C-alpha positions in Angstrom: 119.8 87.4 78.3 118.7 83.8 78.8 115.7 82.0 77.3 113.7 81.0 80.3 109.8 79.3 80.3 107.3 80.3 83.2 104.2 79.0 84.1 101.7 81.3 84.4 97.8 81.7 84.8 95.0 81.9 82.6 92.8 85.2 82.9 89.4 84.5 81.0 86.2 86.2 81.0 83.3 84.4 83.4 79.9 84.9 82.5 77.6 84.4 85.0 73.8 83.5 83.2 70.3 83.4 85.1 68.0 82.2 83.8 69.3 82.4 79.9 70.3 86.4 80.9 73.6 88.0 81.7 73.5 89.3 85.0 78.0 90.2 85.1 81.5 89.1 83.5 84.2 89.1 85.4 87.5 88.5 84.2 89.1 85.3 86.7 91.2 82.5 86.8 89.1 79.5 85.2 88.8 76.7 87.5 86.2 75.8 90.9 83.3 77.6 88.9 80.6 75.9 90.6 82.3 77.0 94.1 82.9 81.2 91.8 78.9 80.4 91.2 77.9 80.1 94.6 79.6 82.9 96.5 78.8 85.3 93.9 75.4 84.9 94.0 75.5 84.8 97.6 77.6 88.1 98.4 75.3 89.8 95.5 72.5 88.8 97.3 70.9 87.0 94.5 70.5 84.1 96.6 70.5 84.1 100.8 71.0 80.1 101.1 73.2 77.2 98.8 69.5 75.9 98.4 68.4 78.1 96.2 70.6 77.3 93.7 69.0 74.8 91.3 71.8 73.6 88.8 74.3 75.3 87.7 76.7 74.6 84.3 79.8 75.9 82.5 79.4 76.1 79.2 82.0 77.2 76.3 81.4 80.6 74.8 84.0 81.7 72.4 86.9 82.4 74.4 84.8 83.0 77.5 82.9 80.9 79.6 79.8 80.9 80.6 77.5 80.0 83.9 74.9 78.9 83.7 72.6 79.3 86.8 69.0 78.2 87.4 66.9 79.7 90.4 64.3 78.6 92.3 63.1 81.5 91.9 64.3 82.9 88.9 62.2 86.2 89.6 64.6 87.0 92.7 64.0 90.7 92.7 67.8 90.9 93.9 68.5 90.2 89.9 67.3 93.6 88.3 68.1 95.2 91.3 71.7 94.7 91.4 72.7 93.6 87.7 75.7 95.0 86.5 76.3 96.7 83.1 80.2 96.1 82.6 82.5 93.5 82.8 84.7 93.4 86.3 88.3 93.3 85.4 90.2 90.9 88.2 91.3 93.9 90.2 87.6 95.1 90.8 85.6 93.8 93.5 82.1 96.4 93.0 82.3 97.4 89.6 79.1 97.4 87.5 77.7 99.0 89.9 75.3 102.0 89.7 75.0 104.0 92.6 77.1 105.7 95.4 74.4 103.0 98.3 75.4 100.2 96.5 79.5 100.8 97.4 78.4 101.2 100.1 75.5 98.9 101.1 75.6 98.5 104.7 76.3 94.0 106.4 74.6 92.4 108.3 76.0 91.9 112.1 77.8 88.9 112.5 75.9 87.2 115.3 78.5 86.7 118.5 78.5 83.1 118.8 82.1 83.9 121.2 84.4 82.2 118.6 87.9 83.1 119.3 91.8 82.7 118.1 94.9 82.5 120.1 97.5 84.3 117.9 99.4 81.0 117.5 96.8 80.1 115.7 96.4 83.4 113.5 100.1 82.8 112.7 99.2 78.4 112.0 96.6 79.7 109.4 98.1 82.1 107.5 101.3 79.9 107.6 98.6 77.2 105.9 97.3 79.5 103.4 100.4 79.8 102.1 101.8 76.3 102.0 98.9 75.3 100.2 98.6 78.1 97.5 99.3 75.3 94.6 99.1 77.8 91.4 100.8 80.2 92.8 103.9 78.9 93.9 103.7 78.1 90.3 102.9 81.1 88.6 103.9 83.5 91.4 100.5 85.6 90.3 97.4 84.6 92.1 95.6 85.9 95.3 94.3 83.0 97.7 91.3 82.7 100.1 91.2 80.5 103.3 88.6 79.3 105.6 90.3 78.4 109.6 88.8 76.4 111.7 89.8 75.8 115.0 90.9 72.1 115.5 91.4 71.3 111.6 92.9 73.9 109.8 93.0 75.2 106.7 90.3 73.4 105.5 90.0 74.7 102.2 92.0 77.2 100.3 90.9 78.6 96.7 93.0 81.0 93.9 92.0 83.3 91.4 93.7 86.1 89.8 92.0 88.3 91.2 91.1 89.0 94.9 87.7 89.3 95.2 87.0 86.2 93.0 89.4 83.6 95.4 86.7 85.1 98.1 84.1 84.8 96.3 84.7 80.7 95.4 86.1 79.9 99.5 82.8 81.6 99.5 81.3 79.2 97.6 83.4 76.2 99.0 82.6 76.4 102.2 78.8 76.7 101.9 78.8 73.6 99.6 81.2 71.4 102.3 78.8 72.0 104.4 81.0 73.8 107.6 79.6 76.3 110.0 80.9 79.8 109.0 80.8 81.7 112.3 82.6 78.8 113.5 86.3 79.9 111.3 88.2 82.3 110.2 88.4 83.9 107.1 92.5 84.4 105.7 93.0 86.1 103.1 96.7 87.0 100.6 95.4 91.0 99.7 94.8 94.0 101.6 91.3 94.5 103.1 89.3 96.8 101.3 85.7 97.4 102.0 84.7 94.5 99.2 86.4 91.8 101.0 85.3 92.6 104.2 81.1 92.8 102.8 81.9 89.4 101.1 83.2 88.1 104.5 80.0 89.5 106.4 78.1 87.6 104.0 79.2 84.2 104.1 78.4 84.9 108.2 82.1 84.3 109.1 83.4 87.0 112.2 87.0 86.6 111.3 88.5 88.2 108.7 93.1 88.0 109.0 95.2 89.5 105.4 98.8 89.8 104.5 98.3 93.6 104.5 96.6 96.1 106.0 92.1 97.5 105.7 91.2 100.8 104.3 89.5 103.2 107.1 86.3 102.3 105.1 87.1 98.4 106.0 87.4 98.8 109.2 84.4 101.4 109.7 82.1 98.4 108.0 84.1 95.8 110.2 83.2 97.3 113.3 80.1 98.0 112.2 79.2 94.3 111.6 81.0 93.3 114.9 83.4 92.0 113.0 87.3 90.8 113.8 89.4 92.3 111.3 93.2 91.3 112.1 95.8 92.8 108.8 99.5 92.7 108.5 99.6 89.1 109.5 102.9 88.2 108.5 105.1 85.4 110.7 103.9 85.7 114.1 103.1 89.2 114.5 99.8 91.0 113.6 97.5 93.9 113.9 93.8 93.8 115.5 92.1 96.8 114.3 88.9 96.3 115.2 87.2 92.9 117.5 90.2 92.5 119.5 87.5 90.6 122.4 88.1 88.3 119.5 92.2 87.2 120.2 93.4 86.2 123.4 96.1 88.4 123.9 97.8 90.0 120.7 99.1 93.3 120.0 96.2 96.0 118.8 96.8 98.5 116.3 94.8 102.0 118.0 92.5 103.1 114.8 91.4 105.9 116.5 
């Protein structure tokens, strides 16, 4: 047996409070909390535009952090219609919802804007995501989500112990940074479950690329939304599960 030291990521309770009332508590990496607050608020349907948030303040609260969010409309219906009743562990994207309808909710259709990628660009996006994972290089224990814009590369990367949290943080980073969601693709280091599709659709991006495979429900949801879903993207190989018309050439994975 050899003694050694290793860096490991932090995992703490992050509370999201609106108007002084806690809406949800998520276990997450305590970084990029403003991005997290914006992305979470959008994914939950609490806001539709980042300008609806007036102020965000992070306050230490015991062993965790209370992210206090002030909305222009503190009586937003979404605060009461989808208030989470439990803490969300890092592996949970839909914890605390109270009905089947909430879990399987429809996602908005993604307006077609002619956005397409070449296979080389898909490979470039995945390589850049891997190279940009600073925290994961140190710990080998976190997920990442990135936003790829043709001609610019991966313009934003966010990491977290939870894959859903990483995507929420990325969503906030994209909106705060002023990038146009419809002009880029979301790339992630995780499998493609339905909530990853829902969050990408809420952002407004029409393409989601992942290192792993999607679930059947994720495929059906992406197809209904008009989203291109690309999985098992490793090195120069990938499989297209929906929206193959948005990829110039490539290998199509028949899911019928």
